[in-house]
N, C-alpha and C positions, 0 to 999 in steps of 0.2 A: 494452384497460384495466390500469393497474398493480393489481398484486394487493398487499395489505398484510394485516400478520400483526401482533397486540398479542401480545407474547413472558409467557405464564402463567408461566414458571419463571425471570424476574428475582428476583432479590434486593435488597434495600436496603442491606446489607453492602458496609460499603467492603472495595475489595482490597487487600491487603497489598503494599507497592513496596519493592524493593530500591534505595532512595537511593543506595548506595554503586555498584550496577553503573550505574547511570542517571549518576553523575558520572565513573565510566571513561570512559562511551562518549561523552560529551560534550567530555571532552577527548583523546581517540581524534578523533572529526572536527574538533574545532579543529586538531590538528594537520598535516592535508591539506593540500595548498598549493590556495588559493583557495578554502577555506571562507570563509562568510557568511552569514548566517541569513538565509531566504528571506522575501519579504515578507507580511507581512500586510496586506491590503486591507480597508478597510471599504467596504460596497456600502449605504448608506443607500435607494436607491431601490429597492433589492430587497428590504431588509426592510420597506418602507414597503407593497411592491404585497403580501408575503407577509402581511401583519399581525402583524410581529416589533418588538420592542425595537430589535435591532441584529442586523446582519448580518454576521459577518467570514469571508475568504477568507484562508484559507493557500496560497501561489501557489507549488507546488513544481515550477514549468517550467523552473526553470534550477538543476541542484544536481551544482556541479563539473564544469560542461559537460556535463552531460548532462540530457535533457527530462523527469527524471522524482525523485520522492521517492526510487525503490527503492535509491539507492545508498548510502541512510543506513543501509539495511538489509543490505544486502550486504556493503558493507566491514566492517562489524563482526563479521558473519557469518563472512566470508572469514579474517578477523582469527583470532576463536578458532578455526575449524576446522582452519585452514594449522597453527598452531603447535599445537594439541592431536594433528595428525596426527605433525608431527615431535618432539612432547615437548618443545616449549618452551614458556617461560612465556606468559602473557596479556600480548600486546605493549601497551605503554602509549603508545604513539606510531607513527605511518606508518613512523617510521626505523629503529624496533626490529622491526618487521613487515617490511621491505625487508630487514633485516640477515638473517631468516630465511626467508626466501624464496631469498635467495642462497645457503643451503646446499642448495638442492632444483631445481636447475634443469633439470631434466627433469620436473618434477612440472607436471602436466595438473590444471587445475579445470573441474568440468563441472556441469551444469544443465539441467533444463527450462526454461521460458518459453512465456507469450504476449508476449514482447516487453522489457519495461522491466527484469526480475532480469537477466533472459540480459545484455542490453546492460550493466547494472551490472559484473555478475559478468566480465563480457568486457574491458571497459575498468579494470578497477581490475587483472586478470593481466597487460594489457599494461604497467601500470606498474611491476608487480612483476615482470616479466620472466619470465612462466609462460606456457605453452599454455594456452588453453578451450575446450574443445569445449560449444557448447552446442545441444542440443535444441528444435526448434521446430516445432509443431503445424503442418500444410497449410492451416490458415483462417488464420493470423496474414498480416497484410499484408506486400504485400512488402516497402514502404518500410521497415515493421521489420526485416525479415531482412538487408536490404542495410543497416542500420544496427548491427546486429551484427558483420556480416561488416566491415565500416569498422573497427568495434573490434580488427581481427586476428584473431577468431576462427576455429577452424572451425565450419562453421553447418551441422546437419546436420537438413533439414528430411524430416519423418515423416508419414506417411501416416495418424497416427491423431489422438487427442483430448487435450486437456491432461493427463489424469490417466492414461493409457496411456504418454505420451511421460516423465512422472514416474518412473513403472514402469522404462523403458529406460535413464534415466540414472542411476539407483540400482543398475543391474545395472552399470556400468560402474567402482563403489568399487572399489579394490585399492590396493596399495603404493604408486603412480603415479597414482594419479587419486584428488584429492578431490572428494567432491559438497558442492555449496552450494545445497541447497534452502532455498524459502522456505514449503514445505510439509511433513508429518511424517507417519511411519509406523511400525508397531511398529518397534521396535529402531532408531529414527533420528529421534531425538527435540532432541537438544543444538544442533545446527547450526541449525534452524528457528527456536528458543527464542531463541539470540543474535540472531539478524535481526528480529525481534519487538524484542529489546531494544535495537537500533540505531535503532529507530524513536522512543526516548524523547526524541531531540534535538530533533523536528519539537516538540511539546508544550513543550518547558523554555523554547523559542522562543516560543513564541505566549504564555506566560505571563510574559515577560520584556517582548515585546512590548506586551502589555496594561498590565503595570506603567506602562512609560514613559510610556503613552498618556494614565494615571489611571483607566482601565476596569477593570469585576470580570472574575474569569474566565467564560468561558461555561455557560452554564445547561443547555444542548442541544448536543451535537456531533455531528454527520452524517459518517457514513464509509461509502463504496464499500468491498464485497466483493469478493473471487474467493474463494482458499481461506479467508480470516480472518485472514492474519497480522496486516495494518497495522491491521484491526477490533478485534483483540484487543491490541494497545498502545494503540488509544484507550478500548476499556473501562479498561483498566490506568490510564490519566491519566484520565478522566472520573469513574471510582469510588474513587479511591484513598484510603486511610484516610484519609491527609494533609489531605485537602479537609474544609473546616470541613462543604462541602455537596454531597453527588455530584451529576454531572450525567446528567441520561436521554442516551441513545444511539440513535440511528436505524441502522439498518444499510440498505445499499441496493445490487442486486444486478441483475444482466439476468433479463429473464423468462425466458429460456429457460435459465439455467444457476442458480436460485435456491436453492443448496443448501444454504444456511443454512437460509433461510424454512422448508424442507420436515423439514431437519432440526429445528429446533424444533417444528413440527407434530408430528413423531412421537416425539420426546421424545429424541433417541438420534441420532450420526452416521447421516446417507443419503444416498444417492447418485443424482444427476438425472443419466440417459443423455442422451448426447448423440447426435451432435452440437450441439455448443454455436455459433452463427454469430453471435450479435451483435457490431455496431460496436465494441462494448466491450473490445475484444481482451483487454486484462488481467486480466478480467476473468469470462473464459469457462472458471471450474472446477466440473466435476461434482462432489467431494468435500470438506467444510469440512476444514482441516488439523484432524489429530487433538489437538495440544499449546495448539491456539487456541480449540479446542470447550469444551473447561469454562468460558472467558471469556466466551465468545458466548453460551451458554446462559445463563449467572447473570447475565452485563452489559448484552446489550440490551436494551433496553425494547419495540422495536420493529423490523419490519422490512418494507421497500418491496421491490419486485421492479418495472424499468422497462424499457419498450423503447427503441428505437433511436430514434424519432422523439422522444421525451422527452430523450434525450440529445442530440441534434441542438439542438432548443432550448436545452436549458442550457448548450450550449457556445456560441449566440449571444448569450444572458444575460449571460454571461461576460466576453464579449466586450466588450460595453456596459460593464462594470464595470472594465474597462483589466486582466482577466484570460486570457491565451490559454491555452485546457485542451483538450485534446483529451478524446476519446468518454466513457473512463474517468475522467479528472480532472474532468468536468461531471457525471457520475452523481450525487455525492452532492448537487447542485445540483437535479436532476433527480428524485431521490425527495423530497427537499423539499418541493419544489413539487406533488408527487403527494399525498401525505397530507392524509386530512381526517377529520371524524368521529371515532370512538373513536382513530385511533391520532393524531391531532393533542391530543383528550383524554390520554391516556397519555403523550406527551410533555412534556404543558405549554403547548403552543404558545399566544401571545398575544402581545399589545401591550407586557408587560413581558419577553419573551424576550429572551435574547442568544446568537446562534446560531454555532459554531464550524462552517463547512465547510473542507474541504482538498480543493484541486484536486488532486490527484495526480499529473497530466502534462502538458507541455506539446503541442506539434502534433506529436505524433510521427509522421505522417505527412502532411507539409504539403501533400502535393497533397488530398487531403482533407478537411483542414481549411478550404481555400479553396473548394471545393466546398458545402460546411456553413454556413460564414460570411459567403461572398464577400468576403473582405478577405485581403490577405499574410499569412501566417501569419508570426511572429515570433522562432519559437523551430522548433529543428529536431531 
C-alpha cells in the first residue's frame, strides 16, 4: 500500500525567485539546436476519474532527441561548471559554451546516474567534443546503460547503489575532470544549484502554454523525487513570491527509496539504506540533495511513496491519454492516484482543482515499456 505524509513543516510564504537567472537559462536553452517547448497535454478523462477540475501533463519524452527532461538541467549545469572550471564568463548561448570547450579538448566530464542525467551529460559532452565518464549502479537496466554508451561515453557499471556511486564520481574531480552532478554534498553545491536552475524552462513553458490556451495556472503541482533536484525547481515555481496564489505541491517517491518522506518525518536529512530496487530507476536515491532539502522541507505540502505496480498502472493511464511515459515519468500520476483522506484534503484536491503533473521521461527502456503497456514504444 502507498505510504503518505502531510508535511507539518510546510510554510505558506512565497519563495524568492531570480527572474534574471531564469531568463538567462531560457535564452541559453533556446540557442541549442532542436529546442522546442515540450507538449502540455490535457487529460480530461483522467481528471474526471480523479475528481479534479483539470489535469495537464507536461510530456518530457523528447528533449533535444533525448527521452527525458534531464538535459535541461544538465546543459545549464554543465555550461556553468565548465566555464567556472576554465575561468570564463557565464555563457550566453551554446556557441559561447562550445568555444569555451574548444580551449580544453582533453577535459573529461563525469557524474553518477540512475540513467537519464548521465545520458544527458554524455550527449552534451559529445556535442562539445569532450570525453564523458559515467558511473552507473548495477541495478540500472541494461537498456539505460546501452543508451549512455551509445552517446560515446565511457560507462562504468559499479556494484553499489546510487549514493555510493555519487561518492565515487566526486572522487574523480581534478584539473582535467569536471563533475556535473545533480545532487550535492558539503563543499559541492554550486553545480547542483545550477542544474536545478536549468529546470525553470519547463515551468516557463507551462505558464506560456496555459496562457495561450486561456487557462489559469495550476493550483496543485505533482512532482516525482529522487534526490529532489527537480522537486526543488517545482517548489520554486509553485511557491514563487511573484504568484498571486501559491500552488500546493505533492512529492512522489518509490516506496523503498522514500528518502524525502523519511527526512520530513525526521525533520532533517535522512538516508534510506539500500539496495533500492524499484523499477522507477531514476528515483532510486537514498539521500536528499543538501541544496534541495530546504526547499523540499518548506515547500512540499505532502509526500506519497508508491510501488512498482502503481507506476505500471500510471504508464498505462498515460498511454491512453497519448503520453508515452517510462516508470519514473509516470510516478507523478501514480502518486496523484494514490492519495486520499488527509493528504487529499491538505492538497485541496477536488472538483475545482487544476493539477499539473510532469511526465519526466519517455520509454527509456522500450522492451520494458512494451511489456507493461502492451504497445510499441514511440520513444527510445
